[in-house]
N, C-alpha and C positions, 0 to 999 in steps of 0.2 A: 502881683500884677506883672505881666510879661511886657516890659517896655520895648524890647526888641521887636516883638510882634506889632505893637502899636506904631512904632517908627516905620516898619516895613509897609504897613497898610497906608500910612500917610504918604510915603514916598511913591507907592504904586497906585495911589488913588487917581492920579491924573492920566494913567495909561489906558484905562478902560479894559474890558474883558480881553479883547484880542491882544492888546499890548501886554497884559499880564501873562497870557498864554505864550506869546512870543518870547517874553523875557524868561519864562520858565523853561523854554526850549521845547514846549509841546507842539508848537506850530512854527513855521518859518515866517519871517516878516512878509514875504510875498503872499502867503496865505491869509495874513491878517489884513492886507490891503483890499478893500472892496472896489470892484469895478463899477463906475458910475457913469452912465451915459446921459449927461446933463441935457444935451440937445433933444434926446428922445423924450425925457420926462418934461421938458419945457414946451414941446410941440403942442399946437392947438387943434390940429385935425388928425384924423386917422391916417390920411395920406402922408402928412409931414412926419408922423410918428414912425410909420413903416419905412419911410426914406431914411430917417435917422438911425433906425435899427438895421438898415441894409437889406430890407425885405421889400423891394419895389413891387413885385407881383407875386405874392404868395398863392400857392395853389390850394383850393378847398380840398379837405381830406376827411374821410370818415374815420381815419386812424387817430384823430385827435378828438377828445371828448371833453365837454364842459360839464362839471357837476355843480349845479346851483339851483335854487328854487325857481319855479316859474313866476311866483309872486313873492316879492320881498315886502314884508309888513313895515320894515324900518330901513330906509335907504342909507342910514348911517353905519349899519353893520350887516352887509350882505355877504354871506359865506359863498366863496367861489373856489372851485378846484378845477385843475386841468390834469388829465391823465392821457397817456398814450402807451400802447404796447410796442411801438416802434423801437428798434435797437439803436443805440448811439445818439440819443437825444442830447444836444449840447446846451440848449437854452429854451426857456418857456417864458412868454410874456402874456399879460392880461391887459386888454384895452377896452375901455368903455366909451362908446361913440359920443354920447351926449354930455360927458363930463367936461369941465373947463380944460383939463389936461387929460387926454385919452389914456395915456400909459399909466395904469394903476399899479402894476407890479412887474418885475423882471427878475428871473432866476437863472443863474448860470449853473449847469449841472456837471459835476466831475464825471469822467469816464466810468462806466459801470454802475451809475446811479439809476435807480428806478425813476421813470419819467412820470412823477405824480407830485403835484404841489397843491397846497390848500392855503387860503388866506381869507381875510375879510376886507372888503372894499367899501368905499362910500359911493353912492349913486344919488345924484340929485333928482333924477326923474327916470321914467321908463326908458330903456335904451337897449340897443344890441350890445352884447358883450362878446368880444373876440378873444380867442385863444390862439396864440401864434407860437409855433414850435419850430426850432431850428434843428435839423437832422441832416448830417452828411453835407453841410454847406447849403442846403436848400431850406426854404421856409414853407411850412404847411399851416393852414388856418381852418378854423371853424367858428361859427357864431351861434349865439342863442339870445333870444329876447328875454329880458327880465323886467317884469312889471313892478314898479315901485308905488306903494300906496302912501308912504310918508317919506318926504324928501330928506336927504342926508347932507347934500352939498348946499347949504344955505336955504333949504326948503322947509 
């Protein structure tokens, strides 16, 4: 039995994946630190969320597309994706109008990254889903209504 390995695992167990990667020199501590916009995630309305994200008046754009089902059979796991062919996308956020906290997901994209994200969100009821994209310091947005037949946020 390799006791050194066991001791190393015990010592590194509290660091988490990013801590271990930083300790191994594979990433810098700055890369391991996540950016968390608490006020945006705590906002209760779309307007408050947009303000917290710095997007007071985003323009509607056909260059931003939401990939999601028209009807979600289970609101607890609704697959939602956002794609854009625009160059230089810095961030993508997914907002759900009728959820208790509209901001469902926020992604910061490093330079040169393809602007395409996928996740699963909870939706308590039929609602408009907004995709917000930051490109060149400007915010662009599109929306899509998703009908929910079985609630996921306490429904």
